[in-house]
N, C-alpha and C positions, 0 to 999 in steps of 0.2 A: 284522128275523125270521129272516132268513137267516144274519146277521150273530152274532144272540145265539146260534143252535142251533151256530155255528164255535166260537166264544168258550167256551159250554159245554161242547162236544165237548174242546176244547183242554184246558179247566181240567180235565176228568174226567181224562184222560190223564195229566197231568201230577202232580196228586193221588195217581194210582193206583202212581205210580213207571214209570210206561211210556214215558215221555219223559227222557232225561238233560240235564243240562245243556248238552250239546254239541249234542243236537237241537233243543233252545229255541233254541240260538245259531243254527241254519241254518235254524230257521224265521225269525228277526229278519234274517237275510242276504238269505233268499230273497225275501223280501216289500219289504226295504230295495232289493232288485235292479228290482223293479216300480216302485217308488215312485222311482227313480233318487235315494234318499237320501243327500246330503251335507252335512258339515259346511258353514259360510260359507263359510270360507278355502279348503277345498279347490274348493267349486265355483267361487268367483268367481276362482281359478286357472287352474282347467280351462275357463273360459271369458271367459277374458281380461276379467273385471270388477274394480271395487273392490269393496272387503268393504262398504263404506256403499251403493254403487249394488246391489249383491246383497241386501241388509239392505231396503232400501227399496221395491225391485221386484220380487219374486221371493216365494213362498211360502214361509213360515218357520214351523215347528213345534219346541216346545221338547218331547223326550223325554231322558226319565233327566237331566234339568234340563241339557241340551245342547241349544244350537239348531241344528235341521239344515233345509236347501233341499229343499223337495220339489218335483222337475220331471220329472212322468212324461208330457209331452203330447208 
């Protein structure tokens, strides 16, 4: 319910041209920071892991047709 409220609010602001493209990018970056969102190669390099090890043993989500690691624990 809360998620739907937030998404509807965000959609309304975007559709009313109250948020620019730059604003939307900042929102994505902000939330990505909480998720510790990284591409598989970036995450693997940062954590001294192999690409395949990262892919097999981490939470991977495809966003905008790009695979990302989510590690916010």
